[in-house]
Steps between C-alpha positions, in 0.01 A plus 500: 500500500650264760788255458272204426333688214835624368639145496188379321551777244854368444366145453567357848261356758567472872326375816146628583483845659286356782814342648663841542190611690577220745860626521371845600305339785818333628687829463241683712561248781875544453459877533263451795208709373220288350206692360174413674677327787757728662290806415130457558186681621281432804157648584498592870125565519532870427744525208744306285852490645811436291727246670853370446580149614827449683728244337801285586583506125584132485471526121839672518646302790452153347671566161777688682568201727504258207748723316725510808491121527576434133706788357715651773862612540615143577399360161817420304514487119819320397627450145755241392758741352654804670461711184132414482456559876658846478284597202176393669599671826573825314167498313310423821680777690438757225129414505457493880391139460527380861258770612267483202487119495362495855253775411384317187464174693272684741293640213482160333343354814267799535388537138574157351766568234807711426759503221872572464603635158874548434581724203813658358566874491743723312513282188613682187259503210544546124257502210538122484410466868676467838872419503568165678734524797474878532275518808644649817273346760200291599205644691218315670133589472291386797134460400187413701199310369298812406754554221544137388294382200554133403462434127584127478552229759517127544473292817488820701828632355473836319695482173395834347410811695448877486603746770395862541633785711412867535792744463502878530739697279509881492157517661341259249370155598573206270405132505802286413393159366739206462373195309703178523379258233638227277558528127604174330592356839727788607410788729443853377444789740279781370538841663211743467430837657158667536377825644322438829218737592220468755596135567458419131752373246493756219684547170831324435815714479839425347758374748769720344291812573491448877793578726651186649360270232715618206711182508215259565434305178145436380572125492779301665575166331646301788597203281416275795220253565519574873288774655653820635265542795436303819163453670485452878194401704405301812479126446121501547245370247280768344151391605348823366565387140729202444542594132684820592882473538516775762525425872266596781561684827607292799186627678266469198304226677513666841313826436223410746760430769672833430162663560460302823839621626417865435147475641642356822778759517261788424277383786808478725600862430143628534474322835757746635347798322145432623611373841706804584437619859288814516348721772144632459450838671207741540542859376502626859823309564688651210537856634580667832316798657687752283398315182851368434513138367619224730593270210706550186241541221728299266519201738312203350481318833200704610156503341258778606140379540199709395344733761181294531668166566334273757834372626521574873879500516688816415805298384453142372797288380449247217752218493428223244662158524728425203474156337867481407544127562204407279633721221852360534361148464282598204784669311737209571245249368467699176879528465537124545249441221675751275843352571374154407326623183815676377737204542673580830315240703321598819641724775744684271367838615449613855285798605698650785449835671297644215732398215570196285829317562645208307563193709872426542549139409724237348263296289521127439522336161154348527325829580256677269725803475808297402313326220354828376839673498651216299206512257546873435878456464441276196377793291736757653805285425390467136446877482845591633675239284326611180568865582873430535508317167322786321753749641793279392350471152452878472854553624631297208271621221488869594830560684741232368566397862625150411291321762408132533122508458472140621683562828338317788284723719446402865239664722548458876194615693503615860391204710586643842133490602472140387788361699710619791828575318705545817399161636559332164845655462602394851387144422713501184799622698458207738482262202814665360687454828388136520616431145150430372511803264797604283638851543445579129136381530455746783636784284277401208192514719569810708715711266303419183809372316530224241712195585814617323493844661426357846799264483721777367408734786591249773823581690799304367671245726832692497321819608342317789845354596660845493228636722551216750879561508448869564272416791765264651769766475 
């Protein structure tokens, strides 16, 4: 029994299984090994030959580049209160969030959808249920679309959802199923554990009987009408099925172009393999009078002709002309198409010396890439903000952390590719010197401070006077 059937048995329905078949196609391009395309057979007139197509693996490169543009080390998540900031920073550090967030952003663009699920650990439990405030930490589950099963949604927003994961304990495989659903307007989280054998979900087992799940309650009554999971996806309409709340891969509508890139690159590589310089020699030229070989028998440069060959020359060189320029042009044309189809605009990739390089550029605000980045940031900002609020809420309800759940959350994305920061900062310094910009405005902009903090951090007049007197002396 698979997850879809198990959910149906429990009274839930999810999206059609056909969509997950589409996800597997995108995943095969992400991995770089597409059945029937990268491995294929050719009849050479005498027999069937198994072939492997060379690939640039742009199905991995494109999501990776989008992740680096959107969720990199320069993204700053700032909360209004210091207590709240410290708590969020600690949870993120404990869960390796900066690394995993970039990885999950990459997988979201490759596969269409990912999820972040914060949950508490170490909570004491009694016969009446878990003890509020007794948890000792918050862990983050990072889930890809193959394990996300929407149960209810509206306007593309998933309100109820199930998540599965395969865990191995003492040599046994189990399927851990979390079901987030509403009961009388408030969220309950069901936790179920099944034996997992031969890729099938088998009989259910008690959580208390499995090591590591002894403290996991069968049902968690959150007491909140806000969900305890966050869904992230590219800001691209699902044209495969617009009734499904899951996203699509950034290259979902560029599969033919991905094929074009690899066909051109495969031909490029084979041009060197087939055009390798060789020397055709007759058998009489391979040995001296004593029968000793002239040539190394393991040397692939030489090809020994049959005895009855009509070729008059004893040694005949074969030197084929390589069509490198034509292949370079062909691959670059395909990369330009792919770049445009995936939201980068044209000329984002450059085929140079047999490898793909990303064009170094400072893009303008009216460019395709700028508009696409800003479009994707809309969803990512919502994801990071909601995630912070869930963690604050769990900190209060499960750990008695005394946090302000309504603290303002500010997300500052890295815009260094969008504008030349050095030039802009120098311009602001000139405005500051000319009196056009206030010194506290400069601090607010470049030190990410609020107005009160910026004014407080400015050097006091008496300090400046003391410094001037010391210089005079």
